[in-house]
N, C-alpha and C positions, 0 to 999 in steps of 0.2 A: 540400553537404548541410546542410539547415537544422537548427538545434538542437532537440532533443527537450525539453530543460529549460534554463531560464535562471535566473541567480542575480542578485539585487539586494539590497544592504544598505540598510535604512531604519533609521538610528540603531542600536539594539542588536538589531534583528530582521533575520535573513536570510530573504528571500522567495524560495522556489523555485517557479517557475511552469512547469507542464507546458504545452508549446506546440503540440501537434498536435490535430487534430480529435477524436480518440478517446483519445489518450494511452495507447496500447497498449504493453505491456511487451515489449521485444525487446532484443538485445544493445546497441544504441546507447543506449536508455533506461537500462539498468542501468549502463553505463559512465559516462554523463554524471552520473547520480545520485551515483556514487562520487566522481567528480572534484569535484563541488560540495561533498560532505561533507568531502573532504580540504581544500578551500579554507576552509571554515567552521571546521574544527578549528584551522587556523593563525590564524584571525581571532579573537583572544582577547576582543575587545569584544562579540562576538555572544552574546546571552543566550538566544535562542530562534530556532527555524526555523518558518516558516509554509509549508506545502505546499499550493499552490492550482493552478488551471487557467485558461488563457487562453480556453478554449472557452466559448461561451455555452450549450452544451448538456451537455457531459460533464466530469466530474472525471477518471475513468479507467475504461475498459472492460476492463481486465485484459490477459491474455496476447495477444500478436499471433499469432493462429492462422494468419493468412496467411503470416507469416514461418516459423512452425514447419512448415507443410505444403508449403513450397517444394520443388521437385524435387531441388535440390542439398543439402537437409538430410537427414541420416541420424539414426538413433536415438542414436548416440554424441554427435552435435552437439546434439541436443535435450536429452540428459541433461546435458551441460555447461551449457547455458543454464538449465535448471531448477535445477541446483545453484547457479548464479549468482544466481537469484531468491532462493533460500534464504539465500545469503550476504548479499544486500542486507537482507533482513528481520532476519537475525541482527545485522547492524551497527546497524540502527535501534533494536532493542529493548535494545541495550547502549550506544547513543550518549550521550555525556556532556552533551548539550545537549537541552532540551525540543523535541520535534517535534510540531507542531500541524497537523492536517488541516483545511483550510477547504473543506468539501464543497460546491462551488458548481455541481454538475451530477450527472448519472447516475454512480453508483459501482457497478460490477458485477464479479463474479468476483474475479480477482486484484487488481483495483483496490480491492475491499472488504477483502481481506486486507491490502493496503498501508495502508489507513486504520486497520485494527486494530493494525498495527505501530506506528503513531504513539502518542504519549503522551496526546494530547487530540484530540477531534473536535468540530467545530462544523458546522452545516448551514443552508442557506437553505430556506425552506418554499415558495417560489413555483414552483420547478422542480427536478426531480431525484428519482430513485428510488435505493434501495440494495438490492442483490440478490446472492445467491449462485446463479447459474444452472448450476452444475457438474452437478447431477443431470439436467439436460435436454440438456447438450452432451457428456455422457459423459467428463468430465474429473474424476478423483478428487482429493480434497484430499491433500496430503502429510501424513505423520504429525504434523509439528510445527505444521501449520496449525490443528489442533484446540485445543491449549492456547494458541496465539498469539491466535486469535480469541476464545477464552473469557476472555482478560484484558480484553477490551473489551465482549463481548456475553454476557449471562447464558446459561447452558447451555440452559434450556428454550426461550428465544427463538431461540437459534441452531439448535436442533434443528428448529424449525418452518421457519426460513429455509432451512437446508441440505437438508431432506428434501422441501420443496415447490417451491423455486425462486421463492417469492413475492417480489414487489417491494413494498417498504415505503417510506413517506415520512418526512419530517423529524419530524413529531409522534410517530409510532410509535417512532422511534429515541430521541426525548427521553423518552417514557413508560418505555422500558426502560433508560434511563440509558446508552445507547450514545454519545450526544453530550452535551456540556456545556450547550449552549444552541442555540436555533434563531433565525433572523432572517428578516424578511419578504422581503428581496431581496438582490441582490448587494452593493449599496453598504453596507447596514447590516451584512451578514455580514463584509465585509472590515474595516470600521471596528471592529466588535466583537472580531474575532480579533486585530487589531493592538493594541487596547487591552489585551487579555488577555496577549498575547505580550510586550509591552513591560515588563510587571511581573516577568517571569521572568528575573531576573538572579541565577541560583544558582551556587554554587561547582561547577565542573565535576567535580572529583574526587568530592565527596560525591554529586552527582547521578548520575554514572556508576556509583559503587559501589551506590547504592540500586537502580538499574535492573538491573544485572548480577545482584544477589542476588535481586531480585523475579522476574526472568525466567530464573533459572538452569535451571529445569526445561525450559523451552522450548528453551534453547540446547542442553541435553543431548540432547533428542530430535532436534534438527537435526543434531547431530554423529553420533549413534549409530544413528538409524533412517532418516533421510531418504535418504542416498546409495544404499542397497540398494533401497529402494522406488522411487526415481527411475529407477534403472537398469532395473528391470523394467517400470515404467510407460511409460518413453520408447519401449521397443521396441514395446509394444502400441499406443500412441498413434500412433507413426510409421507402423506398418502400416495402421492404420485410416485415417489421413489420406491415405496414398498410394493406398489402395484407393478412397477417395471421389473422388480427383482423377483416377483412371484413366479 
């Protein structure tokens, strides 16, 4: 089985590269992400993480719906997976190392939530849209996703994106301060992100403390509201997917 995510250290920066065509989120993706985060935590010289994609087209298109709708998946299994997704986001928003998303392709659905879970976002302007298509694919947001997304996207702009499913480009994201900067192409994006990341050599204890305090409300919703919601939602979604596949 090929890797979903690879890890490379470039001096003080750990580069996580999502390696599949669409970088869909499934159990393998979640497990490998955690494994790499474990490795980086042990690598004390790492000052920042850059999360990017090897695909020429996509950064991440979100949940692997083909995996979720497989005949051997049941509601309990899908609930476990969705709780694991929340667990990954919880780890990222409390992770003691800066995490920077280099959005070098289409970023949709849960991929967009993943980008919001990162500390900083950069994007290239020659190719790639950002979108929350949940309203069109009948997949609701978890309770914690609203405050998580709002830490990166202003409420009024998110309302427009969430309720219309509209696709927006790099300039619109920059105008609404969702991304730190945009670049003309892949080469300048990666160079710009690496230049930014290489300067982030912060004390891990204080960085982790700041993140955990800043994101305390998100973490509380993840722990107190997500599990019950996911249990109910997984039953409905599994029934819908099985009916569509019948």
